[in-house]
N, C-alpha and C positions, 0 to 999 in steps of 0.2 A: 116809058109807057105813055101812050097818048092820053090826053084828057078825056074824061067821059062826056064832056060838053064841047060844043063847037067854039065857044068863046073862052078865053083864059079866065079863071076864077079871080074873084077879088083878092087883091093882095099878093097874087102869084104872078110874077112876070112871065110873059110868053117865052122869052129866051133868057138864059143865064147871062149876066153881065160880066161874070168873071170866068177865066179859063179853067179847064180841068186841072186837077192837082198835078198830073204828070206834065202838063204844059208849063205849069209854074216851076216845077223842078227842072225842066229842060232849060227854061230861061235862067234860073239860078245857076245851073251848071255852065251855061254859056257866059254869064256875067263873071263867074268865078274863074273860068278859063282866061278871059280877057284880063282880069285883074292880076293874074300871075305874071303877065307880061308888062305890067305897069308899075306895080308896087313891090317894094322889097320886103322879104320876110324878116322875122325876128325870132329871138329865143331868149330864155332865161336860164340861169344856173339854178340848180337845186341844192338845198341844204342837206346836211347829213340825215335829217328826218324825211327827206324827200319832198320838202315844201319849196315853193318858189322864193327866191331871194329877190325882193322887189327892186333892189338897186342894181341888179346884174343884167338888165336888158341889153342885148347886143343886136344891132341892126345889121342885116345882110349887106353885102357889097353890091349885089345885083339882084334883079327880080328872079323868081323861081323859073319862069318860062315853061309852064307845063306843055308837053307836046300834044299834038292833035291825036296821035296814036302812040301810046306808050309801049315799050318793050322791056323785058327783063325786070318786071316788077314796078316800072314807072307808071304813074297814073296820069293818063292823058284824057282829053275830053271824051274820046270814044270808049275809053276804058271804065268810065264812071259807073255804069250799071253793074258790070261784072265784078269789079274790084270792091264795090260797096257791098254786094250780095255775099261775097266770100270773106269779108273782113271779120276778125274777132274769133271767139271760141264759144263753147256752149253756155258760158255765163255772160257773154258780152251783150251789149245793147244793139247788136246787128244780127249775127247768125243765131244766137240764143233767143233773141226777141222774135225774130221771124219764125223760128220753129215753134215758139210758144204760141204765137198768134194762130198758126195753122192748126196746131193740136186743139186749141181752145175752140176754134171755129168748127172743127170736125166733131168734137164732143157735144157741143151745143146743137149741132145739126141733128145728132141722134136724139138728144133730149127733146127738141122741139118736134121731131117727127112723131113722138108718142102722143102729142096733143095734150098731155096731162097739165103742163104749166098753163097753157091757154085756158083750159077749162077751170082750173082752180082760181086763177087771178081774175078771169072774167066774172066768176061767181062772187068774188070779193068786191069788185068794183061795181058790179051790177050793170043793167042796161043804161043807155044814155037818157035817162029821165031825171027828174029833179032829185029824187033820193040817191040815184046812182051818181049824180054830179057831186053831191055833198060827200059821199063816201070816197069817190075818186079823188076829189080835191084834197081831202084830208090825208088820203093815202100818199099822194105824190109829195105833199108838203112834209109829211112825216118821214118819207124816204129821203128827201133832201137833207133833213137834219141828220139822219143816220149815216148817209154817205159822206156828208161833210165831216162828221165825227171820225169816220173811218179814214178819211184823207188826213185829218189832223193827227190821229193817234199812230197809225202805222203806214202812212203814205200811200194809201190805196190809189192806184192809177191804172196800170194795165189790167188789173182784175175787173175794172169797170167794163171792159169789153164783154166779158162773160155775162155780166148782169144786163147789159144793153141788148144782147142777143135775145133775152127773154122779155125784158120790160118794154122795149119800144114797140114791137108788134102788138102786144096786149093793150098798150095805151092808145094806139091808133084805132084798134078795133073797138075800143070803148068810147070813142068820140074825141079823143085828143089828137095830137100829131107827133111826128118823130122829133120835132123840136122840143116838145115837152119831155120826151124820153131823154134827150141830151142834157137838158137843164136838170132834170131830176137826178140823173146818175153821174154823168161825166163832169159837168160844171160844178156840181156839189162837191165832188172829190177834190177838184182843183181849188175851190174856195177854202176847203179845210186844209189842204196842203199849204196854201199860201199864207194862212193865218195861224198855223199850228204853234202850239206852245211846247211840243215834245217830239216832233217828227224826227226819227232817227236817220233818215236818208238825206236830209237837207239842213235843217236847223242845227242839230247836234254837231254835225261835221263843220258847219260854218262857224259856230261858236268855238269849237275846239281850235280851229285854225287861227281864229282871231284872238286867242288867249283869254276867252271868257269862260266863267264857270258854266258847266253843262246845265241847261234848262234855266239859266238866269233870265231875268226880265219876264217872268211868266205872267205876272199880273196884267200888264198891258196887252200881252198876246191873248190871254183869255178873254178880256173885254173885246178885243178886235175880232176874235173868232165869233163871239156871240153877235156882235153888230153885223158883220158880214153875212153870217148865216141867216139872221133875221131879215136882212135886206133881200137875200136870195129867196127865202121862203115867201116873203110878201110879193116879190116880182113873179115868182113861179105861180103862186095862187091866182094873181091877177091874170097872167097870161093863159093859164090852163082854163080858167072859167071863160075867158074871152073866146078861145079857140073852140071849146066844146059847144058854146052857144052858136057859133057860126064857123064851121071848119074851113070854109072857103077863104077866111081871113089869113090862113097860114100860108107862108111862102113855100111850104112843103106839100101843099094840098095835092098837086098833081103826082109827085113822086110817092106819096103815101097811098096812092090808089091800090097798089099791089097788096098792102095789108088790109085795106077796107074790103077788097074783093073776096077775101077769105073769111070775113067776119061771119057771114051767114052759115058757112060750113062748120065753124067752131061752135057757134051758138046753138046749132041744131044737134050737136053731139051731147048725149047725156053724161053728166058727171059720174065717175066711177070710183069705187073704193081704191082701186089700184093707183089712181091719180094721187091720193094722199101718200102712198108709199114712195112714189117718185118725188113728190114735194119734200118728204122727210129726208130722202137721200140728198137732195139738193141743199137743204138747210144744214144737214150734217157736214157736207163737204165744205160749205162756206165757213162754218165754225172751225173745221179742221184746217183750212187754209189760213184763216186769221190766227189760229193758235201757232201754226208753223212759222208764219212770218214774224210774229211777236216773240215767241218763246224760243224758236230754233233758228231763226234767221233764214228761213226758206226763201229761195228766189225762183227764177224762171224754171229751171229744170225740175225742181221739186214740186212747184205749183202745177206745172203741166202734168206731171205724173199723178198728182192728186186728182185733178179733174179727169184725167184719162181713166183712173180707177172708177170714178163716178160714172163715166160713160159706159164702161163695161157692165157695171151693176145695173144701170138703167136699161141698157139694151137687153140684158138677161131677163129682167122683170117684165119689160114690155113684151118680149117674145113669149114668156110663160103665160102672162095675163092677157095677151093679145090687145095691147093698148095701141090705138092708131094703126098706122101701116108698119107693123112690127115684124115682118118676115125677115129672115137673116139677110137676104140680099137687099131688102129695103133699108135696113139699118146701115149696112155697109155703104150703100149709095148716099144715104143721108150724111154719113161722115164725110164723104168726098165732096158733096155739095156744100156742106158747112165750111169746110176748109177753103173751097173755091170762093165762097162769099167774102172771106177775109184776105184772100191772096193779094188783092190790090194794096191793102194796108201793109202787108209784109214787103211788097216791092218798094213802097214809098220809103220804108226804113232803110233798105239797102241802097237805094239811089241817093238818098240824103247823105248817107255815110260816104258814098263815093265822091260826092261833091266836096265834103269836108277833107277827104284824103287828098284830093287834087290841089287844095290850097295849103297842104302841108300837115293836115291833121290837127288834133287838139292837145298834143303833148307839149307842155311848156318848154322842155329842153330840146325840142326839135325845131328846125327852121320852118316857120309857118306864118302865113298872113294873119291868122287869128291872133297870134302873139303881138304882132305889130298893131293890130286894131285895138287890142286890149291896152297896150302901152299908150297909144294916142288918145283913147277915150279917157284913160286915167289922168293924163296930163291936162286935157281940156276941163275935166271936172274940177281939178285943183285950182283953177283960176276963178271960180265962182265964190260968192259969199257963202257962209256956212249953211244957211237954210236952202240956198239954191244948189249947193254941193250935195246935200242930202237928197233933194229931188232929182238931181242929175244922176246920182247912184241908182235911184229907182228906175229912171229911164234907161240907163246903161244896162242894168241887169235884165230889164224887160226885153231890150233889143238883143242882147247876147243869148238869151234863152231861145230865140228863134233858130239859133244855130246849134246850141248845146242844150238839148232838152233834159239831159240827165241832171237831177238836182245835186247829187254828190259830185259829179264831174264839174258842174258849174261852180260849186263851192270851192273845189280844189284849185280851179284855175283862176277864179276872180278874187277870192277873199284874201289871199296873201298880198294882193295889191291894194284892195279896198281898205283893209284894216289900217295899215300905216298911212294911207292917204287920208283917212278919216281923222287921224291924230293931227296931221298937218293942217287940215281945213277947219278944225274946231267942231267936228262931228263926232259924237260918241261911237265907239265900236259897236255897241248894241244897236244903235240906229242904222249903222252900215249893214249889220246882219239882217235887220228888219227889212231894209231896202232889198237885200238879196232875196229873202224868202218871198216877199210880195212880187217882185219882178219875175222870179223863177216860177211861181205858181200860176199867176193870172194869165200870162201870155201863152201858157199851154193850151188855153181855150181856143187859140187861133193858129197855133204853130203847125204848118203843114208837114214839118219834120217829126212831129210827135206821133209815135206808134199808137199810143193810147187814144189820142184824138181820132186818127184815121181809122183805127179799128172800131171805135164806137160809131163813127159815121157809116162805116161799111156794114156794121151790124144792123143799123136802121135803114140801110139803102138810101142814105141822105148824102147828096153831093156836097163837096167842100164849098163850092161857090154859093150854093143855096144857104149853107150854114153861115158863111161870112156875111151874106146879104142880111141875115137876121141878127147875128150876134154882136156886130160891131158896136151897136148902141148900148146894150147892157154891159159890154166889156168896158166901154168908155166910162160908164158910171162907176164900175168897180175900180178902175184905175184912178178916177178922181177921189174916190173914198180912200184908196191906198195912199194917195198924195196927202190927203188930210191927216191920216195917221202918222205919216212921216214927219209932217210939220209939227204935230202934237208931240211926237217923240223928241224932236230936236228942241222944241221949246221947253220940254220938261228936263232936258239933259238926261235922257233915258239911259239907264245903266242896268 
């Protein structure tokens, strides 16, 4: 969308300095294709329990040599999009996750068509005056704490897409920007995920693989979560006040125009009692989802069904009470438009998976360049002094997370190697697990292969390049803080 002024606003570059996400993935696919002709793959043997034997690495005799055009199931450069899009099953992080993203987008398209959430949250935040600023600042900082806690307790990640579909437009219309929405919701969940003392999807698995008692080392992690969350809240409060006082300082000022353009329409619509019914349904669904994840182990299929049930109920209520544009055909179109809004994020998931398949996949007992990289990085890390080895583990886990964004998958692949490596290098296994969870969580903030990140960006209509232009500085600060905690853990002999 073009700028409403003739000159670029302050703080907003006239042109993006970074390529589009799909161009980045195309470059990665090309680099991966070339690497299969240069480097040899490797594989590990698995124990009776299905875990990697760190001493069993076997290097291949020749490079994989991925074809340009693969046939009979072979994944070549030109096969990457299709093979990635059809990989896995209903519970996988490809097909299942793509379906989840599309369903969530459709459901929240229906929800937002009613206008109920807009009116409720706008009433809570208030107009962009002094009183509204105080209420809005307190609200976003409080939400940051809540979402950080959700990330720490039950690993909230993809669920943030649903929240972003609601929260980001409201914040922009109330004088903030889409960056504030990303910080409040998505970044908060990843801060909580990275510093968790009980996350079942990353920490517990990593500790189990490393032979550590479940939830051991809780004290330092609780302190770490509090420190990271307070730092995040302080930064968010500073940034939110700054942008609300002068929205043109935001790098997303131009792209946020689509949300600001609808503000007058929302503000002129009277609040209705039916809006409270819709809000109650949304809150009840969020509680239902949280209960399902924690108590029943619900995952993509079940969560998608829960939100779809909410969408049906909201659509029926909107139709009966005539909330917003709530004709039957209007609601169906809203579902399609909502799904279309998140379709690019779903495509990113599939293409990223295709690139991974072309280099051999992420299974440790299959020939893959990823296994060779894992072995090489482990060997380099072992040559460093103990404190540098601990920092090297953090750097390694941060880098590998750009390829494997699944916390449980990364733990299963890396911890069987990192745990014995820690013993050799004089690093405690608890510190190695700490390096894993910090590296696994924080770089999710910038990983273009992360479905949760790309979904949240799509929800706010925020470009990946715009996001990177802003977030690299606060991320650098978080990584420095993570390095400080790694050094503290190593100095304390963290157990």
